[in-house]
DRENTOR-438315 format. One record per residue (C-alpha): x, y, z. Coordinates in steps of 0.1 Angstrom, whole numbers, padded with zeros to 4 digits, always signed. Example, Ala and Ser with C-alpha at 12.3 -4.5 7.8 and 13.67 -1.06 7.14 Angstrom:
REM residues 2
+0123-0045+0078
+0137-0011+0071
This chain:
REM residues 348
+0057+0110-0245
+0066+0145-0255
+0030+0158-0260
+0017+0181-0233
-0019+0189-0226
-0027+0214-0200
-0064+0221-0204
-0088+0202-0181
-0111+0196-0211
-0084+0176-0228
-0092+0148-0204
-0129+0147-0208
-0150+0119-0223
-0187+0110-0226
-0199+0084-0202
-0235+0072-0202
-0246+0071-0166
-0258+0034-0168
-0222+0022-0173
-0212+0032-0138
-0210-0001-0119
-0232+0000-0088
-0224-0034-0073
-0194-0058-0075
-0196-0088-0099
-0203-0122-0082
-0168-0134-0092
-0139-0109-0087
-0118-0121-0116
-0148-0125-0139
-0147-0088-0148
-0136-0078-0183
-0101-0067-0191
-0093-0043-0219
-0057-0047-0230
-0040-0016-0244
-0006-0015-0261
+0006+0020-0252
+0030+0022-0282
+0006+0012-0310
-0028+0020-0294
-0040-0015-0302
-0068-0029-0281
-0080-0064-0272
-0111-0074-0252
-0104-0101-0226
-0114-0112-0191
-0095-0104-0159
-0085-0141-0154
-0066-0138-0187
-0042-0114-0170
-0019-0145-0165
-0012-0146-0202
+0003-0111-0201
+0026-0117-0171
+0060-0133-0178
+0082-0154-0156
+0107-0131-0139
+0082-0102-0137
+0072-0086-0104
+0036-0079-0096
+0032-0050-0072
+0001-0047-0050
-0010-0021-0024
-0020-0039+0008
-0037-0009+0024
-0071-0017+0040
-0101+0006+0039
-0114+0019+0072
-0151+0018+0077
-0146+0055+0078
-0182+0069+0074
-0198+0076+0108
-0233+0089+0115
-0238+0109+0147
-0260+0135+0163
-0256+0170+0179
-0264+0163+0216
-0283+0197+0219
-0307+0192+0190
-0305+0156+0179
-0296+0169+0144
-0280+0143+0122
-0244+0146+0110
-0222+0125+0088
-0184+0123+0095
-0160+0109+0071
-0125+0100+0084
-0097+0111+0060
-0065+0105+0080
-0052+0102+0115
-0033+0133+0125
-0023+0122+0160
-0036+0096+0185
-0073+0104+0186
-0073+0135+0163
-0085+0129+0128
-0088+0151+0097
-0125+0146+0086
-0152+0158+0062
-0183+0168+0081
-0218+0173+0066
-0235+0197+0072
-0202+0215+0081
-0216+0249+0088
-0233+0236+0120
-0200+0223+0134
-0178+0251+0145
-0148+0246+0168
-0159+0232+0202
-0191+0215+0189
-0196+0180+0203
-0209+0150+0184
-0223+0117+0198
-0221+0084+0178
-0240+0052+0184
-0250+0046+0220
-0226+0073+0232
-0195+0050+0236
-0179+0072+0210
-0180+0110+0212
-0160+0137+0194
-0153+0174+0195
-0144+0197+0166
-0109+0212+0173
-0102+0231+0140
-0120+0242+0109
-0104+0234+0075
-0116+0243+0039
-0141+0224+0018
-0161+0212+0049
-0130+0197+0065
-0128+0196+0103
-0101+0183+0127
-0119+0162+0153
-0108+0147+0186
-0125+0114+0195
-0132+0102+0231
-0140+0065+0239
-0132+0036+0261
-0116+0005+0245
-0100+0001+0211
-0109+0027+0185
-0106+0003+0155
-0130-0021+0171
-0156+0006+0178
-0151+0018+0142
-0157-0017+0128
-0190-0017+0147
-0203+0018+0141
-0187+0028+0108
-0197+0021+0072
-0175+0016+0041
-0170+0050+0025
-0182+0041-0010
-0177+0068-0036
-0207+0091-0042
-0215+0077-0076
-0224+0043-0060
-0260+0045-0049
-0266+0008-0041
-0260-0006-0006
-0230-0029-0004
-0241-0063+0009
-0207-0076+0019
-0182-0050+0032
-0153-0072+0023
-0161-0067-0014
-0147-0032-0011
-0114-0046+0002
-0087-0064-0018
-0081-0101-0008
-0046-0091+0003
-0055-0060+0023
-0040-0059+0058
-0027-0024+0068
-0056-0002+0080
-0056+0034+0068
-0074+0041+0035
-0104+0063+0030
-0111+0045-0004
-0102+0012-0019
-0072+0007-0043
-0098-0006-0067
-0077-0021-0094
-0068-0048-0069
-0104-0058-0063
-0102-0082-0093
-0075-0104-0078
-0085-0137-0062
-0063-0159-0040
-0065-0187-0067
-0054-0163-0095
-0025-0150-0074
-0014-0186-0068
-0013-0191-0106
+0008-0159-0109
+0033-0173-0083
+0032-0207-0101
+0043-0190-0133
+0074-0176-0117
+0063-0141-0110
+0073-0124-0078
+0045-0109-0056
+0055-0076-0040
+0034-0056-0014
+0037-0020-0006
+0014+0004+0013
-0002+0036+0002
-0032+0049+0022
-0056+0062-0003
-0070+0097+0006
-0102+0110-0007
-0083+0137-0025
-0079+0111-0053
-0116+0118-0061
-0115+0155-0055
-0125+0172-0088
-0099+0193-0105
-0113+0228-0104
-0086+0246-0123
-0090+0249-0161
-0052+0247-0164
-0042+0214-0148
-0007+0227-0140
-0024+0248-0113
-0040+0218-0096
-0025+0210-0062
-0024+0173-0053
-0033+0160-0018
-0007+0140+0002
-0009+0103+0009
+0012+0082+0032
+0033+0054+0015
+0058+0027+0026
+0081+0002+0008
+0101-0023+0028
+0138-0031+0024
+0130-0066+0012
+0105-0054-0014
+0129-0028-0028
+0157-0053-0030
+0135-0078-0049
+0123-0052-0073
+0158-0040-0081
+0168-0077-0087
+0138-0082-0110
+0149-0052-0131
+0185-0062-0131
+0175-0096-0145
+0153-0081-0173
+0120-0086-0156
+0092-0060-0157
+0076-0042-0128
+0039-0045-0132
+0018-0023-0109
-0017-0031-0097
-0034+0003-0097
-0025+0040-0097
-0017+0039-0059
+0011+0014-0065
+0023+0035-0095
+0023+0067-0074
+0044+0050-0046
+0069+0034-0070
+0074+0065-0091
+0077+0087-0060
+0106+0065-0047
+0121+0062-0082
+0122+0100-0086
+0138+0104-0051
+0166+0078-0057
+0174+0084-0094
+0154+0055-0108
+0164+0029-0082
+0143+0016-0054
+0151+0018-0017
+0132+0011+0015
+0113+0043+0021
+0082+0059+0037
+0067+0093+0038
+0040+0115+0022
+0037+0119-0015
+0018+0145-0035
+0032+0133-0069
+0011+0145-0099
+0017+0123-0129
+0004+0139-0161
+0015+0140-0197
+0051+0150-0200
+0060+0129-0169
+0093+0110-0169
+0086+0073-0160
+0114+0056-0142
+0101+0025-0125
+0068+0010-0138
+0068-0010-0171
+0031-0020-0172
+0000-0018-0150
-0035-0028-0142
-0061-0001-0137
-0098+0005-0136
-0116+0031-0157
-0115+0065-0142
-0138+0096-0139
-0137+0121-0168
-0114+0151-0161
-0098+0133-0132
-0061+0133-0122
-0062+0095-0127
-0071+0098-0164
-0042+0122-0166
-0019+0097-0149
-0028+0069-0174
-0025+0094-0203
+0010+0101-0192
+0019+0065-0200
-0002+0058-0231
-0005+0093-0247
-0038+0111-0245
-0053+0100-0278
-0046+0063-0271
-0064+0064-0237
-0094+0084-0249
-0097+0061-0278
-0096+0031-0254
-0123+0047-0232
-0145+0053-0263
-0141+0016-0272
-0150+0006-0236
-0182+0028-0237
-0192+0013-0271
-0186-0022-0258
-0205-0014-0226
-0176-0021-0201
-0185-0013-0165
-0168+0019-0151
-0152+0031-0119
-0147+0013-0085
-0167-0018-0090
-0162-0018-0128
-0139-0036-0152
-0101-0033-0157
-0074-0024-0182
-0040-0039-0187
-0016-0013-0202
+0019-0021-0214
+0045-0012-0240
């Protein structure tokens, strides 16, 4: 795509509040699927279980196996009993985490926090911008086990309903702990549907990208070129890279599940001149119209927030007009939006 759009308002659309999905559907793969041809702009309304019709033998389906930490903790200030909410963003070193604290102003460096029955305590070690704090935790035992017990799923702020089953905010293939939010395009897959994919001769490939909350941070600059992306940790194994290169050499497509898989693949592709190698590190790639795609041929994604970097990413593949037209169609047809919402399949 040669078009470039740099104004934040170029990526806005009208979304009625009631279309924001508050709870997951009973059946993961029963959600709707809007198919978009990125070249023609043509749209078809389907269901997610129809995805099998769009995948060809010899393709590779790439999935992010990161698992969401129950990263929202509620604690108190020991002096006053005042309540505090701490959201874990990423582990910096052993027991030191980058976090978001509310209310942040009451938590200067040196302030202590007590969680649960006191088995977990913490101390603020550094102040960061936007209510961010570096926090050092103290505890006996295994941190992840304590977190499983005391922490809650960090659902996005637009979801007001309580989640009955925590596993519904995890993909069925999640295994590597570390995300502050779910890679939500993967929430539609079921073990049975993945079996069908394998049965059709499609390779399943896993990679890891730990989703940071920066994904949801609103773009504040009117000119999107001034927006600074957050960094997220990614990993692709030797075996996965080799399989993906073979799939491409044999004429198969690389189909990514979600923007997190896309960001990982395109980061590595840009680093190694379009080929894939085993690699890990931090990426702050910003995919927006004018981006040169090197790896991903098609992808599954949910519907994203107006003016978000994720709408920009999808627009870089489809062209801005095609994606805004698709969103308009989805609003008219009352698709469900955002994390627990419906999906799109986008291809050339």
